[in-house]
Structures are given as structure tokens and as C-alpha cells.
C-alpha positions as a printed Julia matrix, in Angstrom:
83×3 Matrix{Float64}:
  -74.86  -19.62  109.77
  -76.21  -22.19  107.43
  -76.12  -21.45  103.77
  -78.68  -22.13  101.52
  -78.44  -25.16   99.3
  -80.23  -23.89   96.21
  -78.81  -20.52   94.22
  -80.88  -17.42   94.62
  -81.8   -15.88   91.65
  -80.42  -12.32   91.09
  -82.98   -9.44   91.79
  -83.95   -7.75   88.42
  -85.44   -4.26   87.77
  -88.52   -5.5    86.37
  -89.0    -7.72   89.59
  -88.6    -4.18   91.55
  -91.15   -2.23   89.57
  -93.72   -5.27   89.4
  -94.07   -5.38   93.42
  -97.34   -3.95   94.98
  -97.7    -2.49   98.07
  -99.08   -4.38  100.94
 -100.25   -3.8   104.33
  -96.61   -4.28  105.44
  -93.19   -3.31  104.36
  -91.88   -5.6   102.04
  -87.98   -6.71  101.38
  -86.87   -7.97   98.14
  -83.49   -9.6    98.91
  -80.46   -8.81   96.48
  -77.74  -10.28   98.55
  -74.76   -8.97  100.46
  -77.49   -7.0   102.72
  -79.01   -5.05  100.01
  -82.78   -5.02   99.59
  -85.36   -2.48   98.48
  -88.08   -2.07  100.85
  -91.52   -1.28   99.72
  -93.67    0.52  102.21
  -97.26    0.08  102.59
  -97.74    3.59  100.64
  -95.87    2.6    97.81
  -92.45    4.14   98.17
  -89.35    2.16   97.39
  -86.05    2.67   99.59
  -82.68    0.88   98.97
  -81.45   -0.53  102.52
  -78.12   -1.74  103.39
  -78.29   -4.25  106.57
  -74.89   -4.6   108.09
  -73.46   -5.61  111.63
  -71.44   -3.18  113.83
  -69.79   -4.3   116.98
  -72.75   -7.15  116.88
  -75.61   -4.98  116.47
  -77.57   -5.06  113.15
  -77.55   -1.58  111.44
  -79.46   -0.35  108.22
  -78.2     2.03  105.93
  -80.59    4.02  103.45
  -78.7     4.2    99.89
  -81.7     6.36   98.13
  -85.01    5.95   96.58
  -86.17    3.92   93.5
  -85.93    4.73   90.96
  -83.96    7.72   91.4
  -81.4     5.18   92.35
  -81.19    2.48   89.86
  -80.5    -1.28   90.89
  -76.86   -1.18   89.3
  -76.22    2.17   91.42
  -77.31    0.4    94.59
  -75.07   -2.24   94.07
  -72.23    0.24   93.27
  -73.0     1.78   96.57
  -72.96   -1.28   98.57
  -69.42   -1.81   97.16
  -68.38    1.62   98.32
  -69.58    1.28  101.78
  -67.75   -1.95  102.17
  -70.52   -2.7   105.0
  -71.91   -5.74  102.66
  -68.91   -7.41  101.73
């Protein structure tokens, strides 16, 4: 897997609040497999993408804003899946 040569900006709470729903689900990458997924209906769920036995899996960590960015990052660290 190739590493990107430019640094990625960290996801902010303001960026999550500002995103508008579109006709397809959107993913705003935070790093380590963590991202908020914005549904076409406007719901925002925290997801963690990881691999287990070679298969890609997704884990739901809660909804935004009930689960904040800091809480989601903390849950990512607890699961060990994003490491």
C-alpha cells in the first residue's frame, strides 16, 4: 500500500457540522479507519473500518453529535481495530 506524500489535515468538529447530505452516503476520513458517514437523509454515524482474517469489516461507534469527535477517537483506541 502506498503512503501519500502530503500531510492530511485532521478532521474537525466544524467540518462535520458543515457537511450537507447528498444523494449518496459521504465519508469524511479522520485516520486509522475512523470516519463519520453522512446518509442521504442527513444522519451522521461514526464508523470504524478494519480488517479481520483478510475481510474488511465496519463497526459502528455511535451517532454524531451524541458521540463527539473526541469520544469516537477514544473508542477507536479502545477497540484496537484502527491501530
